[in-house]
C-alpha positions in Angstrom: -63.8 -23.7 11.4 -66.6 -21.8 13.1 -69.7 -21.2 11.0 -70.9 -17.7 10.2 -73.3 -16.4 12.9 -76.6 -15.0 11.8 -77.6 -12.6 14.6 -80.8 -10.8 15.5 -79.5 -7.4 16.5 -76.7 -5.0 15.6 -75.7 -4.8 19.2 -75.0 -8.5 19.3 -73.0 -8.2 16.1 -70.5 -5.6 17.5 -70.1 -7.3 20.9 -66.4 -7.9 21.8 -65.0 -5.0 19.8 -62.3 -3.8 22.3 -60.7 -0.5 23.2 -57.8 0.2 21.0 -59.0 -2.0 18.1 -58.3 -1.3 14.5 -61.6 -1.3 12.7 -62.0 -1.4 8.9 -65.2 0.4 7.9 -66.6 0.0 4.4 -68.2 2.8 2.4 -67.5 5.2 -0.4 -69.0 8.3 1.2 -72.3 6.9 2.4 -72.5 4.2 -0.4 -72.0 0.9 1.3 -71.4 2.4 4.8 -72.8 0.1 7.6 -74.5 2.9 9.5 -76.5 0.7 11.8 -73.4 -1.3 12.8 -71.6 2.0 13.5 -74.5 3.2 15.6 -74.3 -0.1 17.6 -70.6 0.4 18.1 -71.3 3.9 19.6 -73.8 2.3 22.0 -71.3 -0.5 22.8 -68.7 2.0 24.0 -65.3 0.9 22.6 -62.9 3.8 22.5 -59.3 4.7 21.3 -60.2 3.1 18.0 -58.1 3.3 14.8 -60.6 3.6 11.9 -59.6 2.6 8.4 -62.0 3.9 5.7 -62.1 5.7 2.4 -63.6 8.9 4.0 -63.4 10.5 7.5 -67.2 10.8 7.9 -70.1 12.6 6.3 -72.4 15.0 8.1 -73.4 13.8 11.5 -74.3 10.2 10.8 -72.4 6.9 10.5 -68.6 7.3 10.8 -69.0 11.0 11.6 -71.2 10.2 14.6 -68.5 7.8 15.9 -65.9 10.5 15.6 -68.2 13.0 17.3 -68.7 10.6 20.2 -64.9 10.8 20.9 -64.3 7.1 20.3 -61.6 7.4 17.6 -57.9 8.2 18.2 -56.7 7.8 14.6 -58.2 7.8 11.1 -56.4 6.1 8.1 -58.2 7.2 4.9 -57.9 8.6 1.4 -60.3 11.6 1.6 -60.5 13.1 5.0 -62.0 16.4 3.9 -65.1 17.2 1.8 -67.9 19.6 2.0 -69.6 17.8 4.9 -66.6 16.5 6.8 -67.0 19.2 9.5 -66.9 16.8 12.4 -63.5 15.5 11.4 -62.2 19.0 10.5 -63.0 20.3 14.0 -61.4 17.3 15.7 -58.3 17.5 13.6 -57.8 21.2 13.9 -58.2 20.9 17.7 -55.5 18.2 17.8 -57.9 15.6 19.1 -57.5 13.0 16.3 -54.6 11.6 14.3 -54.6 11.3 10.5 -52.8 9.1 8.1 -53.6 9.9 4.5 -53.2 6.9 2.0 -53.9 7.2 -1.8 -57.1 5.4 -2.6 -55.6 2.6 -4.7 -52.9 2.0 -2.1 -55.5 1.8 0.6 -57.4 -0.9 -1.2 -54.2 -2.8 -2.1 -52.7 -2.6 1.4 -55.8 -4.3 2.7 -55.9 -6.8 -0.1 -52.3 -7.6 0.6 -53.2 -8.3 4.3 -55.9 -10.6 3.2 -53.7 -12.4 0.7 -50.8 -12.9 3.2 -48.4 -10.6 1.3 -45.8 -9.2 3.5 -45.4 -5.9 1.6 -45.3 -4.6 -1.9 -43.7 -1.9 -4.0 -46.0 0.7 -5.7 -45.2 3.9 -7.7 -48.0 5.9 -6.2 -46.9 8.7 -3.9 -43.2 8.6 -4.9 -41.7 12.0 -4.4 -44.5 13.3 -2.2 -44.7 13.7 1.6 -46.8 10.5 1.7 -43.6 8.6 0.8 -41.4 10.2 3.4 -39.6 7.7 5.6 -40.5 4.7 3.4 -38.1 2.5 1.6 -37.9 3.1 -2.2 -36.5 0.9 -5.0 -35.8 1.4 -8.7 -37.4 -1.4 -10.8 -37.0 -1.3 -14.6 -36.1 2.3 -14.4 -39.0 3.5 -12.3 -39.0 4.4 -8.6 -41.3 2.5 -6.3 -42.1 2.9 -2.6 -42.6 0.0 -0.2 -46.1 -0.2 1.3 -47.1 -2.4 4.2 -50.4 -4.3 4.6 -53.2 -2.9 6.7 -54.8 -5.5 8.9 -57.9 -5.1 11.0 -59.0 -6.6 14.2 -62.6 -6.1 13.0 -64.3 -5.1 9.7 -67.7 -3.5 9.6 -69.1 -3.7 6.1 -72.4 -3.4 4.3 -73.6 -5.9 1.6 -76.8 -6.3 -0.3 -77.6 -10.0 0.4 -76.2 -12.8 2.4 -77.3 -16.4 2.4 -77.5 -18.4 5.6 -73.9 -19.6 5.2 -72.6 -16.0 5.1 -71.8 -15.7 1.4 -72.2 -12.1 0.2 -73.3 -10.2 -2.8 -73.1 -6.4 -3.2 -75.1 -3.8 -5.1 -73.4 -1.4 -7.5 -71.1 1.2 -5.8 -71.8 -0.2 -2.4 -69.3 -2.9 -3.5 -66.3 -0.7 -2.8 -64.0 -1.6 0.0 -66.1 -4.3 1.6 -64.6 -7.3 -0.3 -61.0 -6.5 0.6 -61.8 -5.5 4.1 -63.6 -8.8 4.7 -60.3 -10.7 3.9 -58.1 -8.3 5.9 -59.9 -8.5 9.3 -59.6 -11.1 12.0 -63.4 -10.7 12.6 -65.7 -9.6 9.8 -69.1 -8.2 10.7 -71.7 -7.5 8.0 -75.0 -5.8 7.8 -77.2 -6.8 4.8 -80.5 -5.8 3.3 -81.7 -9.4 3.0 -80.8 -12.9 4.3 -81.8 -15.7 1.9 -81.7 -19.5 2.2 -78.5 -21.2 1.3 -78.6 -22.0 -2.4 -80.7 -19.0 -3.3 -77.7 -17.0 -4.5 -76.2 -17.7 -7.9 -72.6 -18.9 -7.0 -71.3 -16.9 -9.9 -72.5 -13.7 -8.3 -71.0 -14.3 -4.8 -68.2 -11.7 -4.2 -67.2 -12.5 -0.6 -67.3 -16.2 0.3 -68.6 -17.2 3.7 -65.1 -18.3 4.9 -64.3 -14.6 5.3 -67.5 -13.7 7.2 -68.0 -14.2 10.9 -71.2 -12.3 11.8 -74.2 -11.2 9.7 -77.2 -9.1 10.8 -80.1 -7.8 8.7 -80.3 -4.0 8.5 
């Protein structure tokens, strides 16, 4: 098993992200969004990306900047529109980007299922709505459920508070949103952190994402 790489630059961290990749991007709005990794991905040049995130970008920074650069072909998210999602709005109205809306809990659970090796699961959310059209349904104990498939990523870009030199991660408050499930659901997990500390400096009881799920770490 390869050890987690501690890298010097964000550009090194995103090297190898290929055209057409599915990229899981952490963040709840801007909380926990790995903005510097996204900026590096813009410089890196990968295109035709499928982005999985809670939102479809805020303002002109982070994920919105990636969309504005024309690098994204599809967004899978829970909240594509809010007051400052004008970049996504313009692209979507112009037919320049695809959208798959997924209820927020389903989004998290579909990635968790991917990380846990679960082939699919039945969930009651979205039953009877357009989001369930074309999906298998089943009645269980008198309630209707819809079959949901895992969401796997080629890469995950997430933000954490601290990492140790092995790659164990801790998060801070609401910045601990989708990062933990995304780290398990991606083939390659890339993390920007505020601080890198020596191995042993983190209380093991506070580690949320173990290093086995982390491939590359860079200090923001």
